[in-house]
C-alpha positions in Angstrom: 7.0 11.5 43.0 6.9 11.2 46.7 9.3 13.5 48.4 9.7 14.2 52.1 11.7 17.2 53.0 12.3 19.4 56.0 11.2 23.0 56.4 8.7 23.1 53.4 6.8 26.3 52.6 3.2 26.3 53.9 1.9 26.8 50.3 3.8 23.7 49.2 2.4 21.5 52.0 -1.2 22.7 51.3 -1.0 21.8 47.6 0.8 18.4 47.9 -2.4 16.4 48.2 -4.0 18.1 45.1 -0.8 17.5 43.1 -0.8 13.8 44.1 -4.4 13.4 43.1 -3.8 14.8 39.6 -0.6 12.7 39.2 -2.4 9.5 40.2 -5.3 10.2 37.8 -2.9 11.0 34.9 -1.0 7.7 35.7 -4.2 5.7 35.1 -6.5 3.1 36.5 -3.9 0.8 38.1 -2.4 3.7 40.1 -5.8 4.9 41.3 -7.0 1.4 42.2 -3.7 0.6 43.9 -4.3 3.6 46.2 -7.3 1.6 47.5 -9.4 3.5 50.1 -7.7 6.8 49.4 -9.9 7.1 46.4 -12.6 4.4 46.8 -13.8 4.1 50.4 -14.8 0.6 51.6 -18.6 0.4 51.8 -18.7 -1.0 55.3 -15.5 0.1 57.0 -16.5 -1.2 60.5 -16.6 -4.8 59.1 -13.0 -6.1 59.3 -13.9 -9.7 58.4 -12.1 -11.6 55.8 -15.3 -11.8 53.8 -15.8 -8.1 53.7 -12.2 -7.5 52.6 -12.7 -10.0 49.7 -15.9 -8.2 48.8 -14.1 -4.9 48.7 -11.5 -6.3 46.4 -14.2 -7.4 44.0 -16.0 -4.1 44.4 -12.8 -2.2 43.5 -12.0 -4.6 40.6 -15.4 -4.1 39.0 -15.2 -0.3 39.2 -14.2 1.4 35.9 -11.8 4.3 36.0 -12.2 6.3 32.7 -9.1 8.6 32.5 -10.7 11.9 31.7 -7.8 13.7 33.4 -5.0 12.3 31.1 -7.2 12.7 28.1 -7.9 16.3 28.9 -4.1 17.0 29.4 -3.3 15.4 26.0 -6.1 17.3 24.4 -5.0 20.7 25.8 -1.4 20.1 24.8 -2.6 19.1 21.3 -4.5 22.4 21.0 -1.3 24.2 21.7 0.6 22.2 19.1 -1.8 22.8 16.3 0.8 25.3 15.2 4.5 24.8 15.7 6.2 27.4 17.9 7.8 30.5 16.4 11.5 30.3 17.3 14.2 32.9 16.6 17.6 32.4 18.3 21.1 33.8 17.8 23.3 31.4 15.8 25.4 30.5 18.9 22.3 29.3 20.7 20.5 27.4 18.0 21.6 24.2 19.6 18.8 24.7 22.1 16.2 23.9 19.4 17.4 20.2 19.6 18.9 20.1 23.1 17.8 22.6 25.7 17.8 20.6 28.9 20.3 18.4 30.7 18.4 15.3 29.4 18.7 16.5 25.8 15.1 17.6 25.3 14.7 20.3 22.7 12.7 23.6 23.1 9.5 22.3 21.5 9.4 19.3 23.8 10.4 21.4 26.8 7.4 23.6 26.0 5.1 20.6 25.8 6.4 19.3 29.1 5.9 22.7 30.7 2.3 23.1 29.5 1.5 19.6 30.8 3.1 20.3 34.2 1.3 23.7 34.6 -2.0 21.9 33.8 -1.2 19.2 36.4 0.2 21.3 39.2 0.2 24.9 38.1 3.9 25.1 38.8 7.2 24.3 37.1 10.8 25.5 37.7 13.6 26.4 35.3 17.2 26.9 36.4 19.7 28.3 33.9 22.9 26.3 34.3 26.3 26.3 32.7 29.5 24.3 33.2 31.9 25.8 35.8 34.6 27.9 34.1 37.6 30.0 35.2 37.1 33.6 36.2 37.8 36.7 34.1 37.5 35.0 30.7 37.0 37.2 27.7 34.0 36.6 25.4 36.3 35.2 22.8 37.9 32.8 25.3 34.4 31.8 26.5 33.3 31.1 22.9 36.5 29.2 22.2 35.9 26.8 25.1 32.6 26.0 23.6 30.6 25.2 26.7 26.9 25.1 26.3 24.3 26.2 28.8 21.3 24.1 29.7 17.9 24.6 31.3 17.4 22.4 34.3 13.7 21.6 35.0 12.0 20.9 38.3 8.5 19.7 39.0 6.4 21.4 41.7 7.1 18.6 44.2 10.9 19.2 43.7 10.7 22.8 44.9 9.8 22.5 48.6 11.3 25.7 49.9 11.9 29.3 48.6 12.2 32.7 50.0 12.0 36.3 48.8 13.5 39.5 50.2 13.0 43.2 49.5 16.2 44.6 48.1 16.2 48.3 47.0 12.4 48.3 47.1 12.2 45.2 44.8 11.0 41.8 45.8 13.9 39.4 44.9 14.2 35.6 45.1 17.1 35.0 47.5 16.7 31.3 48.4 15.5 28.1 46.6 15.8 24.6 47.7 15.6 21.9 45.0 15.2 18.2 45.3 17.0 16.1 42.7 16.6 12.3 42.3 20.0 10.5 41.9 21.1 6.9 41.5 23.9 5.5 43.6 25.7 2.2 43.7 24.6 0.1 46.6 26.9 -1.0 49.4 27.2 -4.5 47.9 28.3 -3.0 44.6 25.7 -4.9 42.7 22.5 -2.8 43.1 21.4 0.7 42.2 19.8 2.7 44.9 17.5 5.6 44.2 17.9 8.5 46.5 17.9 12.4 46.5 20.3 15.2 46.6 19.5 18.8 47.5 20.5 21.8 45.5 20.4 25.1 47.3 20.5 28.4 45.4 21.2 31.5 47.5 21.9 35.2 47.2 24.8 35.4 49.6 26.4 38.5 51.0 30.0 39.0 49.8 32.7 40.6 51.9 34.2 43.8 50.5 38.0 43.3 50.0 40.8 45.7 49.2 43.4 45.2 46.5 45.4 43.0 48.8 42.5 40.8 49.7 41.9 42.2 53.1 38.5 42.8 54.6 37.3 46.4 54.6 35.7 47.6 57.8 33.2 50.5 58.3 33.5 53.2 60.9 32.0 50.9 63.5 34.5 48.1 62.8 32.0 45.9 61.1 32.8 44.1 57.9 31.5 45.8 54.8 29.6 43.7 52.2 29.0 44.2 48.5 25.8 43.4 46.8 24.7 39.7 47.3 26.0 37.2 44.7 24.4 34.0 43.5 25.9 30.8 45.0 24.9 27.2 44.5 25.6 24.2 46.8 24.8 20.5 46.8 23.8 18.6 49.9 23.5 14.9 50.7 20.8 15.3 53.3 17.4 17.0 53.5 18.5 19.2 56.4 21.3 20.6 54.1 24.0 19.9 56.7 26.2 17.6 54.7 27.8 19.5 51.8 28.8 17.7 48.6 31.9 19.4 47.2 32.5 23.1 47.5 30.0 26.0 47.3 29.9 27.2 43.7 29.8 30.7 42.3 28.4 30.6 38.8 30.0 33.3 36.6 28.8 35.2 33.6 30.8 35.3 30.4 32.8 38.3 31.6 33.8 36.4 34.8 31.5 38.4 37.0 29.1 36.7 39.4 25.3 37.0 39.1 23.5 39.4 41.4 20.3 37.4 41.1 19.3 33.7 41.1 18.7 32.6 37.5 15.7 30.5 38.5 12.2 31.2 37.3 8.9 29.7 38.4 6.5 29.1 35.6 2.9 29.2 36.8 -0.7 28.7 35.6 -1.5 32.3 36.5 1.8 34.1 36.8 5.5 33.4 36.8 6.3 34.4 40.3 7.0 32.2 43.4 3.4 32.2 44.5 1.9 28.7 44.2 -0.8 28.9 41.5 -3.9 26.6 41.3 -3.6 23.3 39.5 -6.0 23.6 36.6 -6.5 19.9 36.2 -7.4 19.3 39.8 -11.1 20.1 39.4 -11.2 17.5 36.5 -9.2 15.0 38.6 -11.5 15.5 41.6 -14.7 14.8 39.5 -12.8 12.0 37.8 -12.4 10.3 41.2 -16.1 10.9 41.9 -17.0 9.3 38.6 -14.9 6.3 39.6 -16.7 5.9 42.9 -20.1 6.1 41.2 -18.9 3.5 38.7 -18.1 1.2 41.6 -21.6 1.5 43.0 -23.2 1.1 39.6 -21.2 -2.0 38.8 -21.8 -3.5 42.2 -25.6 -2.9 41.8 -25.5 -4.5 38.4 -23.6 -7.5 39.7 -25.7 -8.2 42.8 -29.2 -7.6 41.5 -28.8 -7.4 37.7 -29.4 -11.0 36.9 -33.1 -12.3 37.0 -34.1 -14.7 39.7 -36.4 -17.7 39.1 -39.1 -18.6 41.6 -41.0 -21.9 41.4 -44.3 -22.5 43.1 -45.5 -26.2 43.3 -47.7 -28.4 45.4 -45.5 -31.5 45.0 -42.7 -32.6 47.3 -39.1 -31.9 46.6 -38.5 -35.6 45.8 -41.4 -35.7 43.4 -40.1 -32.5 41.8 -36.6 -34.0 41.3 -38.0 -37.2 39.8 -40.3 -35.3 37.5 -37.6 -32.9 36.3 -34.3 -34.8 36.3 -32.7 -32.5 33.7 -34.2 -29.1 34.7 -33.0 -26.2 32.7 -34.1 -22.6 32.3 -35.1 -21.2 28.9 -37.8 -21.1 26.2 -36.9 -24.6 24.8 -37.1 -26.4 28.1 -40.2 -28.0 29.7 -40.9 -28.4 33.4 -43.5 -30.2 35.5 -44.8 -28.2 38.4 -47.9 -30.2 39.6 -51.5 -29.2 39.5 -51.2 -25.8 41.1 -47.6 -25.0 40.0 -46.4 -21.7 38.7 -43.1 -20.0 37.7 -42.3 -16.5 38.8 -39.3 -14.5 37.3 -38.1 -11.8 39.6 -36.3 -9.0 37.8 -34.9 -6.0 39.6 -36.2 -2.6 38.6 -33.7 -0.3 36.9 -31.5 1.5 39.4 -30.3 4.6 37.6 -29.2 6.7 40.5 -25.5 5.8 40.2 -25.7 6.0 36.4 -27.3 9.5 36.6 -24.5 10.6 38.9 -21.9 9.4 36.4 -23.7 11.2 33.6 -23.9 14.4 35.6 -20.1 14.3 36.3 -19.4 13.7 32.6 -21.3 16.9 31.8 -19.4 18.8 34.5 -16.1 17.6 33.0 -17.2 18.9 29.6 -18.0 22.3 31.1 -14.8 22.5 33.0 -12.8 21.5 29.9 -14.5 24.1 27.7 -14.0 26.8 30.4 -10.3 26.2 30.3 -10.1 27.4 26.7 -12.8 30.1 26.8 -11.7 33.7 26.7 -12.6 35.8 29.8 -12.8 39.6 30.2 -9.6 40.0 32.2 -7.2 42.5 30.8 -3.9 41.0 29.5 -0.6 41.6 31.1 2.1 43.6 29.4 4.1 40.4 29.0 1.2 38.6 27.4 0.6 41.4 25.0 4.2 41.6 24.1 4.4 37.9 23.3 1.3 37.3 21.4 0.0 40.7 20.5 -3.5 39.9 21.8 -3.7 36.2 22.7 -6.9 34.7 24.2 -7.0 35.2 27.9 -8.2 31.8 29.0 -6.7 29.4 31.6 -4.9 27.5 28.8 -4.0 30.9 27.2 -2.3 32.1 30.4 -0.4 28.8 30.7 0.9 29.1 27.1 1.9 32.8 27.6 3.7 32.0 30.8 5.5 29.0 29.2 6.7 31.2 26.4 7.8 33.9 28.7 9.7 31.5 31.0 11.6 29.9 28.1 12.6 33.3 26.7 13.7 34.4 30.2 15.8 31.3 30.7 17.4 31.6 27.2 18.3 35.2 28.2 20.2 34.0 31.3 22.0 31.4 29.2 23.1 34.2 27.0 24.7 35.9 30.0 26.7 32.7 30.6 27.8 32.5 27.0 28.2 36.2 26.2 25.5 36.2 23.6 23.0 39.0 23.1 19.5 37.7 23.4 17.3 40.8 23.3 15.8 39.6 19.9 15.0 36.1 21.0 11.5 34.9 20.1 9.7 31.8 21.3 6.0 31.9 20.8 3.5 29.1 21.3 0.2 28.9 19.5 -2.7 30.6 21.3 -5.4 30.1 18.8 -7.0 26.9 20.2 -10.2 26.7 18.2 -11.8 28.3 15.1 -14.5 30.6 16.4 -16.3 30.2 13.0 -17.1 32.8 10.4 -20.4 34.7 10.6 -21.2 35.9 7.0 -24.1 38.0 8.1 -22.0 39.9 10.7 -19.3 40.5 8.1 -21.8 41.8 5.6 -23.3 44.0 8.3 -19.8 45.5 9.1 -19.2 46.3 5.4 -22.7 48.0 5.2 -21.8 50.1 8.2 -18.5 51.1 6.6 -20.3 52.0 3.3 -22.7 54.3 5.3 -19.7 56.0 7.0 -20.8 54.8 10.4 -17.5 52.8 11.1 -14.0 53.1 9.7 -12.3 50.7 7.3 -9.9 49.7 10.1 -12.9 48.5 12.1 -14.0 46.2 9.3 -10.4 44.9 9.0 -10.2 44.3 12.7 -13.5 42.4 12.7 -12.4 40.3 9.8 -9.3 39.3 11.7 -11.4 38.2 14.7 -13.7 36.2 12.4 -10.7 34.4 10.9 -11.3 35.8 7.3 -8.0 37.6 7.5 -4.9 36.1 9.0 -4.3 37.4 12.5 -0.7 38.2 11.7 -1.6 40.6 8.9 -1.7 44.3 9.8 -4.1 46.8 8.3 -1.2 48.3 6.3 -0.5 44.8 4.8 -4.2 44.4 3.8 -4.3 47.9 2.2 -1.1 47.2 0.2 -2.4 43.9 -1.0 -5.7 45.4 -2.0 -4.0 48.1 -4.0 -1.8 45.5 -5.7 -4.9 43.5 -6.6 -6.5 46.5 -8.2 -3.4 47.3 -10.2 -3.2 43.7 -11.5 -6.8 43.9 -12.7 -6.0 47.1 -14.6 
């Protein structure tokens, strides 16, 4: 998605090229090749002749783009979906399971989309949204109306500007500018034009009014303000000068405005406004390098790959033509060369440099892909521990935890709109991406250490969980109880 907007954040501008590279790679060979010299430089750029342009077209056409980037993304999402998410919602919000977004996507698909976006750009946005309703409705009235909240989603490129302020010692998001694609009927009434509108979320100061609606002034005669409230406005232009409709004040179920913006950034490292790295960029960058090496390899194979026949003879060209009217090349064909004639077959020596470069990049891709699901030694955050009770702290693991946390947060905000308690909401994605394998000798060694009184029974149980012998969801108390039950059944 190509978006040009005014007043972008510097972090946004610095990452745009990386995001575009990953997007193009995930889109496939046609998109990469259509980008031309952006990804495959012309071998002789100073030669602007028609012949050189035609040669470059053939050079690009022969090149092979193997889509390691898209395959990696599908593979990582597949690892997450090895187990279906654990979902627990209040009855009034179970509709989100099948339809959580404005486009009717359910929670599971929303999670897949989020993981894929965080892999591609390291960034995705959720806005909790609810149909506009009258002020001061009771919870019963809100429920009777039956409106349903939705999670609006925004790709990294659609969030060009944001701002934070310190309010009461806490860093608070007080401004977000969002870009939304829209379709409009053309001036001729027969065509559809694709354009953009701009949604701006603000924490706006609110004048303090008395019971009669008059402004309240302080001792200096200045207007007093209450705590900022969340407002939303739509604009028709990127400079946000042409307002569409009125400025809206979204309300909670009790008719009160929000004192925060119900928008959350999901990130590859943390769910804060900071722009996180795009995990797939390293893969995409090597993928483009592999494509360039392929172009050189295929060009070399085409130019010098075929053998060349050389004929040495002491007869004239006319005599040669008369003696060999139907000359052909092959083991079943005969040829007259004269008294001192000879045939020489010139075969190019193998040129493996480009092929070795391709092989090297394929090995690098494997290492990067494995690294993204490896556990590192970084301590888990409190949120991560709360969600998974000890999930693997890998790049993919962080993405999964942040996705789960962002979805739970957005559901909580929808609960404020609808007057539904959401403190017990659970949405947990799978974080066990591969079976580490069971080491029988290590298990026997742990049992021996327990028998000798060197370690406790709990240590053996914890080790068994890590080895996959015992389900990770079972506590030591569960294991002890089942063991006692087994003994009683045998008696």
